[in-house]
C-alpha positions as CSV (number, residue, x, y, z in Angstrom):
1,M,86.9,52.1,5.2
2,E,87.1,52.1,9.0
3,K,87.5,55.9,8.9
4,I,84.3,56.3,6.8
5,V,82.4,53.9,9.2
6,S,83.6,55.9,12.2
7,L,82.7,59.3,10.6
8,A,79.3,58.0,9.5
9,K,78.4,57.1,13.1
10,R,80.0,60.1,14.8
11,R,78.3,62.6,12.5
12,G,74.9,61.0,12.3
13,F,74.9,59.3,8.9
14,V,74.6,55.6,9.9
15,Y,74.3,53.9,13.2
16,P,74.6,50.1,13.9
17,G,71.2,48.6,14.4
18,S,69.9,47.9,18.0
19,E,73.3,48.8,19.4
20,I,72.1,49.2,23.0
21,Y,71.1,45.5,23.0
22,G,74.4,44.4,21.6
23,G,73.5,45.0,17.9
24,L,71.8,42.9,15.3
25,S,73.9,41.6,12.4
26,G,73.4,43.3,9.1
27,T,71.0,46.0,10.3
28,Y,71.6,49.8,10.4
29,S,69.7,52.9,11.3
30,Y,70.1,56.1,9.3
31,G,70.7,59.2,11.5
32,P,69.6,62.8,10.8
33,L,72.2,63.3,8.1
34,G,71.9,59.8,6.7
35,V,68.2,60.1,6.1
36,E,68.6,63.4,4.4
37,L,71.3,61.9,2.2
38,K,69.1,58.9,1.4
39,N,66.2,61.1,0.5
40,N,68.3,63.3,-1.7
41,I,69.6,60.3,-3.6
42,K,66.1,58.9,-4.1
43,Q,64.7,62.2,-5.2
44,L,67.5,62.7,-7.7
45,W,66.9,59.2,-9.0
46,W,63.1,59.8,-9.3
47,K,63.6,63.1,-11.1
48,K,66.1,61.6,-13.5
49,F,64.3,58.4,-14.4
50,V,60.6,59.0,-13.7
51,S,59.2,62.5,-13.3
52,T,61.2,64.1,-16.2
53,R,60.5,61.2,-18.6
54,P,57.2,60.8,-20.5
55,D,57.8,57.1,-21.0
56,V,58.1,56.1,-17.3
57,V,55.5,56.0,-14.6
58,G,55.7,55.2,-10.9
59,V,54.1,52.7,-8.6
60,D,54.4,51.9,-4.9
61,G,53.5,48.3,-4.2
62,P,53.1,46.3,-0.9
63,I,55.8,44.4,0.9
64,L,53.4,41.5,1.5
65,L,52.3,39.9,-1.8
66,H,50.3,36.8,-2.6
67,P,52.5,33.7,-2.0
68,K,51.6,32.3,-5.5
69,L,53.5,35.3,-7.0
70,W,56.7,33.9,-5.6
71,E,55.9,30.4,-6.9
72,A,55.4,32.0,-10.4
73,S,58.7,33.9,-10.2
74,G,60.6,30.8,-9.0
75,H,61.6,32.4,-5.7
76,T,59.9,29.8,-3.5
77,E,61.9,26.9,-5.0
78,G,65.1,28.5,-6.2
79,F,65.9,31.8,-4.5
80,G,69.0,31.2,-2.5
81,D,72.7,30.9,-2.1
82,A,75.0,28.0,-1.3
83,M,76.0,27.9,2.4
84,V,78.6,26.0,4.4
85,D,79.0,25.9,8.2
86,C,82.1,25.7,10.3
87,K,81.7,22.8,12.7
88,E,84.1,24.3,15.2
89,C,82.9,27.8,15.7
90,K,79.4,27.3,14.2
91,K,79.8,30.3,11.9
92,R,78.0,30.2,8.5
93,F,79.5,31.4,5.3
94,R,78.5,31.8,1.7
95,A,80.3,28.9,0.0
96,D,81.1,30.5,-3.4
97,H,82.6,33.5,-1.7
98,L,84.6,31.4,0.7
99,V,86.1,29.3,-2.2
100,E,86.7,32.3,-4.4
101,D,88.5,34.3,-1.7
102,A,90.7,31.3,-0.9
103,T,91.4,29.9,-4.4
104,G,90.3,32.5,-6.9
105,K,87.9,30.0,-8.5
106,D,84.3,31.0,-9.3
107,L,82.2,27.9,-8.6
108,E,78.9,29.5,-7.9
109,G,76.1,27.0,-8.5
110,K,78.4,24.0,-8.3
111,N,77.8,22.7,-4.8
112,E,79.6,19.3,-5.1
113,E,82.6,20.9,-6.6
114,M,82.7,23.5,-3.9
115,T,82.5,20.9,-1.2
116,K,85.4,19.0,-2.8
117,V,87.6,22.1,-3.1
118,I,86.9,23.2,0.5
119,Q,87.9,19.7,1.7
120,D,90.9,19.1,-0.6
121,E,92.3,22.6,-0.2
122,K,91.7,22.5,3.5
123,I,90.3,26.0,3.4
124,K,90.4,27.6,6.8
125,C,87.5,29.2,8.5
126,P,87.9,33.1,8.4
127,N,86.7,33.2,12.0
128,C,88.4,30.4,14.0
129,K,91.1,29.5,11.4
130,K,90.3,25.7,11.6
131,S,89.2,23.5,8.7
132,N,86.2,21.4,9.7
133,W,83.2,22.1,7.4
134,T,79.8,20.7,6.6
135,E,78.9,19.9,3.0
136,V,77.8,22.8,0.9
137,K,74.0,23.1,0.6
138,D,71.4,25.6,-0.7
139,F,69.7,28.1,1.6
140,N,66.5,30.0,0.7
141,M,66.9,33.6,1.5
142,M,63.2,34.6,1.8
143,F,61.9,35.8,5.2
144,K,58.7,34.0,6.2
145,T,55.8,35.3,8.3
146,Q,52.2,34.6,8.9
147,M,49.0,36.5,8.1
148,N,45.6,36.1,9.7
149,G,43.1,34.3,7.4
150,I,45.8,32.9,5.1
151,E,47.0,29.3,5.4
152,G,50.7,28.7,4.9
153,D,53.6,31.0,4.7
154,I,53.6,34.6,3.6
155,Y,57.0,36.2,2.6
156,L,58.5,39.6,2.9
157,R,59.3,40.5,-0.7
158,P,63.0,39.7,-1.6
159,E,62.8,42.2,-4.5
160,T,60.5,45.0,-5.6
161,A,59.9,43.8,-9.2
162,G,57.1,41.4,-8.2
163,A,54.9,44.3,-7.0
164,I,55.4,45.9,-10.5
165,F,54.5,42.9,-12.6
166,V,51.2,42.2,-10.7
167,E,50.1,45.8,-11.5
168,F,51.1,45.7,-15.2
169,K,47.5,45.3,-16.4
170,N,46.1,48.0,-14.1
171,I,48.8,50.5,-15.2
172,V,48.2,49.9,-18.9
173,D,44.4,50.2,-18.4
174,S,44.5,53.3,-16.2
175,T,47.2,55.3,-18.0
176,R,46.9,54.3,-21.7
177,I,50.7,54.5,-21.9
178,K,52.3,53.2,-25.1
179,I,55.1,50.8,-25.6
180,P,58.0,51.2,-25.0
181,F,57.5,52.4,-21.4
182,G,58.8,51.8,-17.9
183,I,57.3,51.2,-14.5
184,A,59.5,52.5,-11.6
185,Q,59.4,51.8,-7.9
186,I,61.5,52.6,-4.8
187,G,60.9,50.3,-1.9
188,K,62.1,47.9,0.7
189,A,63.2,44.4,0.1
190,F,64.3,41.7,2.5
191,R,66.9,38.9,2.0
192,N,68.1,36.5,4.7
193,E,71.7,36.8,3.5
194,I,74.0,34.1,4.7
195,V,76.6,36.7,5.5
196,A,75.8,40.4,5.6
197,G,78.9,42.7,5.6
198,N,81.1,45.5,4.3
199,F,79.1,48.0,6.3
200,I,75.9,48.9,4.4
201,F,77.0,47.1,1.2
202,R,75.2,43.8,1.8
203,L,72.2,44.0,4.1
204,R,69.2,41.9,5.0
205,E,66.8,44.8,4.8
206,F,67.5,47.3,2.0
207,E,65.9,49.6,-0.5
208,Q,65.8,49.1,-4.3
209,M,65.2,51.7,-7.0
210,E,64.0,49.6,-9.9
211,I,62.5,50.0,-13.4
212,E,60.8,47.4,-15.5
213,Y,61.1,48.8,-19.0
214,L,58.6,47.1,-21.4
215,I,59.5,46.7,-25.1
216,H,58.1,45.1,-28.2
217,P,59.5,41.5,-28.6
218,E,61.0,42.4,-31.9
219,A,62.4,45.8,-30.9
220,D,66.1,46.5,-31.4
221,W,66.8,46.0,-27.7
222,G,70.5,46.3,-28.0
223,I,70.4,50.1,-28.5
224,L,68.0,50.5,-25.6
225,F,70.1,48.2,-23.4
226,D,73.3,50.2,-24.1
227,D,71.4,53.5,-23.4
228,W,70.3,52.2,-20.0
229,I,73.8,51.3,-19.0
230,V,75.0,54.7,-19.9
231,K,72.3,56.3,-17.9
232,Q,73.1,54.1,-14.9
233,E,76.7,55.1,-15.1
234,E,75.7,58.8,-15.4
235,F,73.6,58.5,-12.2
236,A,76.6,57.0,-10.4
237,M,78.8,59.9,-11.5
238,E,76.0,62.4,-10.4
239,L,76.5,60.9,-6.9
240,G,80.2,61.6,-7.1
241,A,81.8,58.5,-8.7
242,K,84.7,59.0,-11.1
243,K,84.4,57.4,-14.4
244,E,87.7,55.4,-13.9
245,D,86.2,53.9,-10.7
246,L,83.3,52.3,-12.7
247,R,83.5,49.2,-14.8
248,R,81.1,46.9,-16.6
249,L,81.0,43.1,-16.0
250,E,78.9,41.1,-18.4
251,H,77.7,37.8,-17.2
252,P,79.0,34.9,-19.3
253,K,76.4,32.7,-21.0
254,E,76.8,29.8,-18.6
255,K,76.0,32.2,-15.7
256,L,72.9,33.8,-17.2
257,S,69.5,32.9,-15.9
258,H,67.7,30.7,-18.3
259,Y,65.4,33.5,-19.4
260,S,68.0,36.2,-19.7
261,K,69.4,37.3,-23.1
262,K,72.0,39.6,-21.4
263,T,72.9,40.8,-17.9
264,V,75.5,43.4,-17.1
265,D,76.7,44.5,-13.6
266,I,78.1,48.0,-13.2
267,E,80.8,47.7,-10.6
268,Y,82.3,50.5,-8.4
269,K,85.8,50.5,-6.9
270,F,84.9,50.5,-3.2
271,P,87.7,50.4,-0.5
272,F,87.2,46.6,-0.4
273,G,87.5,46.2,-4.2
274,F,85.4,46.4,-7.3
275,K,81.9,45.2,-6.4
276,E,78.4,45.3,-8.0
277,L,76.8,48.7,-7.7
278,Y,73.9,48.5,-10.2
279,G,72.6,45.8,-12.6
280,L,70.9,45.6,-16.0
281,A,69.2,42.5,-17.4
282,H,67.1,41.6,-20.4
283,R,64.5,39.3,-18.9
284,G,62.6,38.5,-22.0
285,D,58.9,37.8,-21.5
286,F,59.6,35.4,-18.6
287,D,57.9,37.4,-15.8
288,L,54.7,38.4,-17.5
289,T,54.3,34.9,-19.0
290,K,54.8,33.2,-15.7
291,H,52.5,35.5,-13.8
292,S,49.9,35.1,-16.5
293,E,50.1,31.3,-16.2
294,F,49.9,31.2,-12.4
295,S,47.2,33.9,-12.1
296,N,45.0,32.9,-15.1
297,E,45.0,36.6,-16.2
298,K,46.2,37.6,-19.6
299,L,49.1,40.0,-19.1
300,E,49.4,41.3,-22.7
301,Y,49.7,44.6,-24.4
302,F,47.4,45.5,-27.2
303,D,48.7,48.0,-29.8
304,Q,45.7,49.7,-31.3
305,D,47.6,51.4,-34.0
306,K,48.9,48.1,-35.3
307,N,46.0,45.9,-34.2
308,E,48.5,43.7,-32.5
309,R,48.5,41.8,-29.2
310,F,51.7,40.6,-27.6
311,T,53.5,39.9,-24.3
312,P,56.2,42.6,-23.8
313,H,59.8,41.8,-23.2
314,I,61.5,43.5,-20.2
315,L,64.7,45.4,-19.6
316,E,65.4,45.8,-15.9
317,P,67.8,48.4,-14.6
318,T,68.2,48.0,-10.9
319,F,69.8,50.4,-8.3
320,G,70.4,49.9,-4.6
321,V,69.8,52.8,-2.3
322,E,72.3,51.8,0.3
323,R,75.0,51.0,-2.2
324,S,74.4,54.4,-3.7
325,L,74.7,56.0,-0.3
326,L,77.9,54.1,0.3
327,L,79.3,55.2,-3.0
328,A,78.4,58.8,-2.2
329,L,80.3,58.6,1.2
330,V,83.3,56.8,-0.3
331,A,83.6,59.1,-3.3
332,A,83.2,62.3,-1.2
333,Y,85.6,61.4,1.6
334,E,88.9,63.3,1.5
335,E,91.7,64.0,4.0
336,E,93.2,67.3,2.9
337,K,96.4,68.9,4.2
338,I,96.2,72.6,4.8
339,G,99.6,74.3,5.0
340,E,102.3,72.4,6.8
341,D,100.7,71.8,10.2
342,D,96.9,71.4,9.6
343,E,94.7,68.8,8.1
344,R,90.9,68.6,7.6
345,V,88.5,65.8,6.7
346,V,86.0,66.9,4.1
347,L,83.0,65.2,2.4
348,R,82.9,66.7,-1.1
349,F,79.3,65.7,-1.9
350,P,77.8,67.0,-5.1
351,K,75.8,70.0,-3.9
352,K,72.4,68.5,-5.0
353,I,72.8,65.5,-2.6
354,A,74.5,67.2,0.3
355,P,72.3,66.6,3.4
356,V,72.8,70.1,4.7
357,K,73.1,72.9,2.1
358,V,73.9,75.9,4.4
359,A,75.3,76.3,7.9
360,V,74.4,79.5,9.7
361,L,77.0,80.5,12.3
362,P,77.0,83.5,14.7
363,L,80.6,84.6,15.4
364,S,79.7,84.8,19.1
365,K,77.0,83.5,21.4
366,K,76.2,87.0,22.6
367,E,72.6,87.8,22.1
368,E,73.3,90.8,19.9
369,L,74.6,88.3,17.4
370,S,72.7,85.2,18.2
371,K,69.3,86.8,17.8
372,P,69.7,88.2,14.3
373,T,71.6,85.1,13.3
374,L,68.6,82.9,14.3
375,E,66.3,85.2,12.3
376,L,68.6,84.8,9.3
377,F,68.6,81.0,9.9
378,G,64.8,80.9,9.8
379,K,64.8,82.9,6.5
380,L,67.4,80.6,4.8
381,N,65.7,77.4,6.2
382,E,62.6,78.2,4.1
383,H,64.7,77.7,1.0
384,F,67.5,75.3,1.9
385,V,68.1,72.5,4.4
386,S,70.1,74.5,6.9
387,Q,71.9,74.0,10.3
388,Y,72.4,76.5,13.1
389,D,75.6,76.0,15.1
390,D,77.0,78.3,17.8
391,T,79.2,75.9,19.8
392,Q,83.0,76.2,20.0
393,S,85.3,78.4,17.9
394,I,84.4,79.4,14.4
395,G,87.3,77.4,13.0
396,K,86.1,74.2,14.7
397,R,82.6,74.8,13.5
398,Y,83.9,75.1,9.9
399,R,85.7,71.8,10.3
400,R,82.5,70.1,11.6
401,Q,80.6,71.4,8.5
402,D,83.4,70.2,6.3
403,E,83.0,66.7,7.8
404,I,79.3,66.5,7.0
405,G,79.7,68.0,3.5
406,T,77.9,71.3,3.9
407,P,78.7,73.3,0.7
408,Y,78.4,76.8,2.3
409,C,78.8,78.3,5.8
410,V,77.3,81.7,6.5
411,T,78.9,83.7,9.3
412,F,77.1,86.6,11.0
413,D,79.7,88.8,12.8
414,F,79.8,92.2,14.6
415,D,80.3,94.0,11.3
416,S,77.1,92.4,10.0
417,L,75.2,94.6,12.5
418,E,76.5,97.7,10.6
419,D,77.0,96.7,7.0
420,K,74.1,94.2,6.7
421,A,76.3,91.7,5.1
422,V,77.6,88.2,6.0
423,T,80.7,86.1,5.2
424,V,80.0,83.1,3.0
425,R,82.6,80.3,3.0
426,D,82.9,77.8,0.3
427,R,83.5,74.2,1.4
428,D,85.7,73.1,-1.4
429,T,87.9,76.2,-1.9
430,M,87.6,77.6,1.7
431,Q,87.4,81.0,0.0
432,Q,85.3,83.6,1.8
433,E,83.1,86.2,0.2
434,R,81.1,89.1,1.8
435,I,77.5,89.1,0.6
436,N,74.7,91.5,1.4
437,I,72.0,89.9,3.4
438,D,69.3,91.1,1.1
439,N,71.0,89.2,-1.8
440,L,71.9,86.1,0.2
441,V,69.1,83.8,-0.8
442,D,69.5,84.5,-4.6
443,Y,73.3,84.2,-4.2
444,L,73.0,80.7,-2.6
445,K,70.3,79.6,-5.0
446,E,72.7,80.3,-7.9
447,K,75.6,78.6,-6.2
448,L,73.6,75.6,-5.3
449,N,72.1,75.5,-8.8
């Protein structure tokens, strides 16, 4: 994991947030390559789950929502985790993770039991190695702020779903879409996590890609549920995950939210173990019923064909952008031996999400090569995200492009001046092929699919 974190910073994927001021825990910036990779992941998701499906529409709701919305959803009173503080070093930890890491026991939601176990087992602080703890208590993870003209607290949304539910009526009225259908959104969410960590896996500011899929209360939801799980796993594999590195974890009944009929996590084998990647939940009619109750607006669906009015039930597939990006980095990273004395680091991104598709390299900095190479770069950049590089030897430039996952390198050499052809190098095989410049765009389009 350390090698991936180092490469991510060195090559411009992910930087620690506010680093010149000493950093800010749990925050990161996405560099030139990171933002391209993020956008490619989001575009792939939108194409797969929204723009190519007749039964899903999109929405982009606000981060600041009416505070009553969070009362209706239960976030104001109950959105939090159990925390415990070390009295010696003043570090704060999520209590259920502390207990599970030390004993293997899953006691989430059982604060008194966790306090007893921490004291009886004399669990040591991971930071100072002493055992002097406060009692376990709940901590609300919503960020508060103020708004002119509004009394009381306003919250940064802790999830994107609320912005979808409040627009249910508008979407039904303006689109005339028929049940079953989904409403999709990509957007920021904010959670004041007790402990952020594992690089970009757990953050306080993050992006969600979420769908609320509305179905008839009597629909055979099991088939739809299974179909969504398969599609979520397919998406993970499109980002580079191997099937054997994915697994499903169904929440036991005692762990389910009171409104949920079924919840399944899709976990991925990260370097720090199997952890939740995506989630899928059957939320029943809880959300629309609660928002209807608190807003005094009827949030129902009327089926004109059947002359039937009802409150839809909801299946909710949820995807994290940053966890998807982390998956892509982990799955792509490889250290490959070349012969007996050489080694390279390569990111084998699937071509459709690679941040740079083509690198354009003059064999020499001499103007007789650099000028036509720059002209070729301008031509290719109209079709593909490309990068021009003329620094150091051609071998070192190939290695740099391998490290950022560029599928193809195009080299313009002295022979190119005569034969009007270039050398195209494949990232994965390192094989090289001579291609006529007039045919280059079509050749790369075919290769990049």
